[in-house]
N, C-alpha and C positions, 0 to 999 in steps of 0.2 A: 694367318698362319695356320698350317695343317699339322696335326699331331697324331701319330699312331698312339693307340692305347695299348699298353702291355698287360700280360695277364693280370688277373686280380682274382679275390675272392669277396664274397659279401655275407656279412654276418649281422645279426640283430645287436644292439647295444641298449639294453634295457627295452621297455616297450615303446619308446618315443624317439628313438634314434636308429640309424642303421650306418654301418661303417664299411666303405669299400677300400680293401687292403691290398697294395700292389707290392707286398713282401718287406721284411722288417730290416730294411738297409739305409744308408745314407748315400744316395746317388742322385747326381743331378737330373739323369734321363727318367729316373723314377718320379722326381719330383716335379719333372715338367708334364709328366703324365697327371700327376695329381691336380696340378692346376688346370691342364686342359679339360681334365673331367669336372673341376669345379666351374669354370667357365661355360661348358656345355650344359650341364645341370642348371646352373643359375640362370642362363637365358631361356631355358624351357622349363621354368620352375611350376610347380603345381600348388592349388589353393591349400593352404595348410602346412606347407613348408616354412620353417621357421629361421633355420640358420645352416649354413654350409662352414664346416671346420676343417681347411687344409691342415695337413701335418706333413713329416719328412715323406712319408711313403703311403700315406692313407688318407681319406676324406671321409668326414662323418657328417650325415645330413640328419639334422633334428627336425621334428615334425609335431604337430599338434594331432593326437591320435583321434581325437573327437571329430575334428574336421575331416581327417582323410577318411575315416571309417564312414561317413556318410557318403562318401562317392565310391565305395567299394563294393563290387557286384559279384555275383556268381559263387559266392560262399568263399571267397578267397579272405584271408587275414589280411589285416594293414601291411604286417610285414611283406607277404608276397605280393602286393599291389605295389607298394614303394618299389621292391626289388625288381619287379618286371619293368616298371618305368626307367630304372636306372639302367638296366640291361637294353633297353630299347634305344636311349639315347646314346650310351656309349658303344654300341654295335655300329652305329652309323658312321660312316665318313663326314667328318664335319670341321670346321675352321671358325675361327672367331677372331675380332679384332682386339689383339692383344695391346693394351696401354701399358707398357712397363715403367713403373715409378722411375722418377730421376735419382740417380746415383746420389748418396748423400757421404759427405766426408765427415769423419769423427775425430776431434782432436784427442790425443792420449798422451798423458805424462808417464814415460817409462822409468822415471826417477825411483831409487831403491824404496824410499818411504811410501809410494803409492803402488809399489810393485813387489810385494814381499816374497813372491815365489820366481822372480826372474834369473837370479842368480843361480838359484838350484837347477832350473830348468837349463840353463846355459852349461852348467858343469856336466849335467847328466848327458847333454847332446853333444859336448865336446866344441861348444861355442863361446863366444864373449857375450856379454849381455848386450852389447851394440850389434852384434849380427844378429840376435834373436830380433831386436827391434828392426833391422833392416829388412829380415825376412817377413815379419808380421806386416809391415807396412808396403811391403812390395807388390801386392795383389789386391784386387777387389773380391769380395766375400759376398756370395748370396744368400739373404735371409731366406731360410727354408721354411720356418715355422716361429711361431709365438707360443710361449707356454712357460710353465714352472711357475713364473711370477708374473703379474700383468705387464705387459711391455718387454718381457725378456726374449730378446731375438737369438735363435740357434741359427748359427750362420757358418759356413764351411765353403770349400776345406781347406785347412791349413796345409801349408808345405810340409811335407814328410819329415824335414829336419828339425820341426819344433813340435811335432806331436807328442802329447805327453798324456797318461792316464790321470784320470781322477785321483783326487787324495782318498787315503782309506777312511780318513775320519774328517767329516765336515769341520770347517772352521767359520767364526763369525765374518762376513764379508760385508765390506762397506757399500753405499750406493755408487754407481759409476765404474765399479771395479771391472776391468777387463780381463778376461780369463781364457784359457784354452783347456778342452777335455777332449782327449782322443784327436778326431780329425776336425773338430769344431772350435770355434771362438764365438764368445758371447759377452754381453755387459749386462751386471746386476743393475736393475732399476732401483731396487731398494736394498736395505740393509737385511742381510738373511744367512742363515747356515748355508753353506756351499762346500763343495770339493773341487771347484775348478782350480787350475793354477793360475794364480793372479799375477798379470805381467805388467799391469799398468791402471791407470785410472783416468776417466773422462769428465771434464767439469759440467757437460752437458745433462740436461734432464731428460731421462728415457720415457717417463711416463708423468703426464700432468692432467688430473682430472679435470681442470678447467679448461682444457682445449677441446674443440669439437672431436678430433680425433686424439684421444688421450696418449696413445702410444706414438712415439717418435718415429719408430721402425716398423714397417710393414711387410708380410710376408710377399716374396717375388723381388723385393727391392735388393739394390746391391750397396754394400758399404765398403769405403775406401778410409782406411785409418791411416792418420799423419801424426807425427810426434812434435809434442810441444815441451817448452822448458817448465821447471817448477814455478818459475816467476810468471810464466804465461798462465799456467794453470790456474794460481792463486789469484791472478788479476782478470781471468777470463769473465 
């Protein structure tokens, strides 16, 4: 599959990482450029490159400065050398075999005791709680990135009818809580302070250190939520 690369800027992130920034936006086309860049650079990686970290609209490349410095010539800095390599790869027309992870379905109990903010969200939007549930479960969501907590997946975009800003004051959130913040929806893998509007909870474990891949969800994956009863939640 071929992807055009949209305009970007490159800047250092400390002395052992470099970031490619495509703009501070939540946009699927921008995120596609992030992943196209991720695959392109990963397929043509250099000795000393440690990790590629994709985000909503940026890609960070982490490297071992000592290993890279041994390959730098002509008086260039490590940053200049890595930047030149990135620009060379991203300026080329390229394609890659994109293996899209299978869509995962996630059960969610939207009962009031697991959804402390669903009634307030519904009233604010002029909807019933049932309509909020129907809207939230009516589409698939792309996992744009992981962050904040291990295994916390930022997904989007929610229907404009259920968009809600974060709370002004964070509250204690239980593991598995499903929330909305702006255009995003996400699931808390662990108990944590948080400001997202909580509209349900899943019985699934989002992060398990004993698994080869601890995070249940991966960037680039798609997620479909479906509603379950309180009894199904408690006996899942």
